[in-house]
C-alpha positions in Angstrom: -59.3 -1.4 33.6 -57.7 -4.4 31.9 -56.9 -2.2 29.0 -55.0 0.2 31.4 -53.2 -2.7 33.1 -52.1 -4.1 29.7 -50.8 -0.6 28.6 -49.0 -0.2 31.9 -47.4 -3.6 31.6 -46.3 -3.0 28.0 -44.9 0.5 29.0 -42.9 -1.1 31.9 -41.5 -3.8 29.6 -40.5 -1.3 26.9 -39.0 1.0 29.5 -37.1 -1.9 31.0 -35.7 -2.9 27.6 -34.6 0.6 26.9 -32.8 0.9 30.2 -31.2 -2.5 29.7 -29.9 -1.4 26.2 -28.5 1.9 27.6 -26.8 0.1 30.5 -25.4 -2.5 28.1 -23.9 0.1 25.7 -22.6 2.2 28.6 -21.1 -0.9 30.2 -19.4 -2.0 26.9 -18.0 1.5 26.4 -16.8 1.7 30.0 -15.1 -1.8 29.8 -13.4 -0.8 26.5 -12.1 2.5 28.0 -10.9 0.8 31.2 -9.2 -2.0 29.2 -7.5 0.4 26.9 -6.3 2.5 29.9 -5.0 -0.5 31.7 -3.2 -1.9 28.6 -1.6 1.5 28.0 -0.5 1.8 31.6 1.0 -1.7 31.7 2.5 -1.5 28.2 0.4 -4.3 26.9 -0.2 -4.2 23.1 -3.8 -4.5 22.2 -5.1 -5.7 18.8 -6.1 -2.2 17.9 -2.7 -0.7 18.7 -1.0 -3.5 16.7 -3.3 -2.9 13.7 -2.7 0.9 13.9 1.1 0.3 13.9 0.8 -2.1 11.0 -1.3 0.4 9.0 1.1 3.2 9.8 4.0 1.1 8.6 2.2 0.2 5.4 1.3 3.9 4.8 5.0 4.9 5.3 6.1 2.2 2.8 3.5 3.4 0.2 4.5 7.0 0.8 8.2 6.2 0.3 7.4 4.4 -2.9 5.4 7.3 -4.2 8.2 9.8 -3.5 10.7 7.6 -5.2 8.4 7.1 -8.2 7.7 10.8 -8.5 11.4 11.7 -8.4 12.3 8.9 -10.9 9.5 10.1 -13.3 10.9 13.7 -13.1 14.4 12.5 -13.9 13.3 10.3 -16.8 11.2 13.1 -18.3 14.0 15.6 -18.0 16.5 13.2 -19.5 14.2 12.2 -22.4 13.5 15.9 -23.3 17.3 16.7 -23.1 18.1 13.7 -25.2 16.1 14.7 -28.2 18.3 17.6 -29.5 21.5 15.7 -28.5 20.5 12.7 -30.6 20.6 14.8 -33.7 24.4 15.1 -33.5 26.1 12.7 -36.0 27.7 9.6 -34.4 27.6 11.0 -30.9 23.8 11.2 -31.2 23.5 7.4 -31.6 25.7 6.9 -28.5 23.6 9.3 -26.6 20.4 7.5 -27.7 21.7 4.1 -26.7 23.0 5.4 -23.4 19.7 7.1 -22.7 17.7 4.0 -23.5 19.9 1.9 -21.2 19.6 4.5 -18.4 15.8 4.6 -18.8 15.6 0.8 -18.6 17.7 0.9 -15.5 15.3 3.4 -13.9 12.3 1.2 -14.9 14.0 -1.8 -13.3 14.6 0.1 -10.1 10.9 0.9 -10.1 9.9 -2.7 -10.5 12.3 -3.8 -7.7 10.9 -1.1 -5.4 7.4 -2.2 -6.3 8.3 -5.8 -5.3 9.8 -4.5 -2.1 6.6 -2.5 -1.4 4.5 -5.6 -2.0 6.6 -7.4 0.6 6.4 -4.6 3.2 2.6 -4.2 2.8 2.3 -8.0 3.0 0.5 -8.4 -0.3 0.4 -11.9 -1.7 0.8 -10.4 -5.2 4.2 -10.3 -6.8 5.7 -8.4 -9.6 5.5 -10.3 -12.9 8.8 -12.3 -13.0 8.6 -12.4 -16.8 8.6 -8.6 -17.0 11.5 -8.5 -14.6 13.4 -10.9 -16.7 12.7 -9.3 -20.0 13.3 -5.7 -18.9 15.9 -5.9 -16.3 18.3 -8.7 -17.5 19.7 -7.7 -20.9 21.9 -10.9 -20.9 18.6 -12.9 -21.3 17.5 -10.9 -24.3 19.5 -13.0 -26.8 18.3 -16.3 -25.3 14.7 -15.0 -25.3 14.9 -14.0 -28.9 16.5 -17.3 -29.9 13.9 -19.4 -28.0 11.1 -17.4 -29.6 12.5 -17.9 -33.1 12.5 -21.7 -32.7 
């Protein structure tokens, strides 16, 4: 008899715990749904909606950078291939080679500046290497860099 009472008591306790857990989960879900509905109806921004908007903005920034990088890569590749036969022409070939190199450097600098802009838009603490920007994108500094390295 005591054995049956103990089993009955344990069964009631376990059943009570299960019911409590189900009600707690249901209550939490109901509260979340009700809060979200009220916030939407009143135009209040919730943390979730703010995070979704921030992630969407960051995705758009990365997508824009990807499109620009793809287009730039296609242009550089096409120009580099077209430059090879043109560089064989005497005298003019040297000018084409120098102009092509300058144009490619300009395209690379544009990419570095866009990467820096992307880092800012995505709110990354990382920055583009300023030494790389200075060395690649500012030809006026090349002479001063070379003279300081020789000393």
